C-alpha positions as CSV (number, residue, x, y, z in Angstrom):
1,F,105.6,52.1,116.0
2,I,105.6,53.8,119.3
3,S,104.2,52.4,122.6
4,S,101.5,54.6,124.0
5,T,98.3,54.4,125.9
6,N,97.1,57.8,124.5
7,D,94.3,57.8,122.0
8,L,95.7,60.9,120.3
9,P,98.6,60.8,117.7
10,P,102.0,61.6,119.3
11,T,103.3,65.1,118.6
12,G,106.7,66.5,119.3
13,T,109.9,64.5,119.3
14,N,109.6,60.9,120.3
15,T,111.6,57.7,120.0
16,W,110.0,55.4,117.5
17,T,111.0,51.8,116.7
18,I,111.5,51.0,113.1
19,N,111.7,47.3,111.9
20,C,113.7,46.8,108.8
21,G,114.1,43.2,107.6
22,G,113.7,41.8,111.1
23,T,116.0,44.3,112.8
24,D,114.6,46.9,115.3
25,M,116.1,50.4,115.2
26,E,115.2,53.2,117.5
27,V,114.9,56.6,115.7
28,E,114.0,60.1,117.0
29,V,111.0,61.4,115.0
30,T,109.4,64.8,115.3
31,I,105.7,65.1,114.3
32,T,104.0,68.5,114.2
33,E,100.4,69.4,114.0
34,N,99.0,71.1,111.0
35,I,98.2,74.4,112.7
36,P,95.8,76.5,110.5
37,C,96.9,80.0,109.7
38,V,95.1,82.9,111.4
39,A,95.2,86.6,110.2
40,T,96.6,89.0,112.8
41,T,97.2,92.8,113.1
42,S,100.8,92.4,114.1
43,P,103.4,93.1,111.4
44,E,105.9,90.8,113.2
45,D,103.7,87.7,112.5
46,D,105.4,85.8,109.7
47,G,103.2,82.7,109.7
48,M,105.8,80.3,111.1
49,D,103.6,79.6,114.1
50,G,100.3,80.0,112.2
51,N,99.9,83.7,113.0
52,F,100.1,85.7,109.8
53,Y,99.9,89.5,109.2
54,C,97.7,90.4,106.2
55,V,98.8,94.0,105.5
56,N,95.6,95.3,104.0
57,G,93.0,93.1,105.7
58,G,91.9,89.7,104.5
59,T,91.9,86.2,106.0
60,A,94.8,83.8,106.3
61,A,94.9,80.5,104.6
62,G,97.2,77.5,104.8
63,Y,99.1,76.0,107.7
64,A,101.9,77.1,110.0
65,G,105.1,77.7,107.9
66,S,103.2,78.3,104.6
67,C,100.6,81.0,105.3
68,T,99.1,83.3,102.7
69,C,96.3,85.9,102.7
70,R,93.1,85.6,100.8
71,S,90.0,87.9,100.5
72,C,92.3,91.0,100.6
73,N,90.6,94.4,100.9
74,A,89.5,95.8,97.5
75,G,92.5,96.9,95.3
76,F,95.1,94.6,97.0
77,G,96.4,91.1,96.5
78,G,99.6,89.0,96.8
79,P,100.7,86.6,99.5
80,N,100.2,89.1,102.4
81,C,97.7,91.6,100.7
82,A,100.5,94.2,100.3
83,T,100.4,94.5,96.5
84,A,98.2,97.2,95.1
85,T,96.3,95.8,92.2
86,S,94.8,99.0,90.9
87,I,96.4,102.5,90.6
88,F,94.5,105.4,89.0
89,L,96.4,108.0,87.0
90,S,95.8,111.6,86.4
91,G,98.0,114.5,85.3
92,T,98.8,117.0,82.6
93,N,101.1,114.6,80.7
94,T,99.5,111.2,80.9
95,G,101.2,110.0,77.7
96,K,104.6,109.8,79.5
97,C,103.2,108.7,82.9
98,T,101.9,105.2,83.0
99,A,100.2,102.9,85.5
100,S,99.9,99.2,84.8
101,G,98.6,96.8,87.5
102,A,100.5,97.7,90.7
103,C,103.3,99.6,88.9
104,F,103.6,103.2,88.0
105,S,106.3,105.1,86.2
106,L,107.0,108.2,84.3
107,L,109.7,108.8,81.6
108,D,111.1,112.0,80.2
109,Y,108.4,114.5,80.9
110,G,108.9,118.1,80.3
111,V,109.2,121.4,82.2
112,E,106.3,122.2,84.6
113,E,104.5,119.0,84.0
114,R,102.9,117.0,86.7
115,C,101.6,113.4,87.1
116,T,99.5,112.3,90.0
117,F,99.2,108.7,90.9
118,T,96.2,107.8,93.2
119,L,96.0,104.4,95.0
120,S,92.7,102.7,95.5
121,G,93.8,101.4,98.9
122,S,96.5,101.7,101.5
123,G,99.8,99.7,101.6
124,K,103.6,100.0,101.5
125,L,105.6,101.1,98.5
126,D,108.0,98.6,97.0
127,V,110.5,100.7,94.9
128,I,112.1,98.6,92.2
129,S,114.0,101.5,90.5
130,F,114.2,105.2,91.3
131,N,116.2,107.9,89.7
132,T,115.2,111.5,89.1
133,Q,117.1,114.5,87.7
134,G,118.9,116.5,90.4
135,N,122.1,118.3,91.3
136,S,124.5,115.7,92.7
137,V,126.6,118.4,94.4
138,G,124.0,120.4,96.2
139,I,120.5,119.6,97.4
140,T,118.6,120.9,94.4
141,C,116.1,118.4,93.0
142,Y,114.8,119.3,89.5
143,D,112.4,116.4,89.4
144,K,110.9,114.8,92.5
145,L,108.3,112.4,93.8
146,T,106.2,113.7,96.7
147,V,104.6,111.0,98.9
148,G,102.6,112.2,101.9
149,G,104.2,115.6,101.8
150,V,107.8,114.2,101.7
151,E,109.9,114.9,98.6
152,Y,112.1,112.2,97.1
153,C,114.7,112.8,94.4
154,R,117.8,111.5,92.7
155,T,118.3,107.8,93.8
156,S,116.6,108.1,97.2
157,G,113.1,106.7,96.7
158,P,110.3,106.0,99.1
159,Q,111.1,102.4,99.7
160,G,108.7,100.9,102.4
161,V,106.8,104.1,102.9
162,T,103.2,103.4,104.0
163,V,100.6,105.1,101.8
164,S,96.8,105.6,102.2
165,A,94.0,105.3,99.7
166,G,93.6,108.5,97.7
């Protein structure tokens, strides 16, 4: 128990008296409010204070410290709406270029072949593995990935690069 004349529950750190077997003990107890999460437009908002950034739109759900996004913009999902859920594929060698869910890859395609991956919405790329053929001595890249006009090759992939729909 805590002695108080306030009608509201005590929040913050207070000294509480606990009675165990007839013996009173004073204990510091911290009580926090369940602050509902609110979606924001600031990438720095991590949800610890209830403000949570939903990367591709959506509404925030949960309480401070455990926020997630729901109702993400079309084509996106995941805890902060950053995961593309649909990628469309076109190209001259679609047999060796694949798109599955939010992942795309190409393996062993031939000379002068091209694959084009088109996203249905905007977001950031999360590169799990990247390795293309290139000259390790010079700057020649035989195979490359171009994102927004920037070429990536060898083991330097577009980690964290923001992409737009289309």
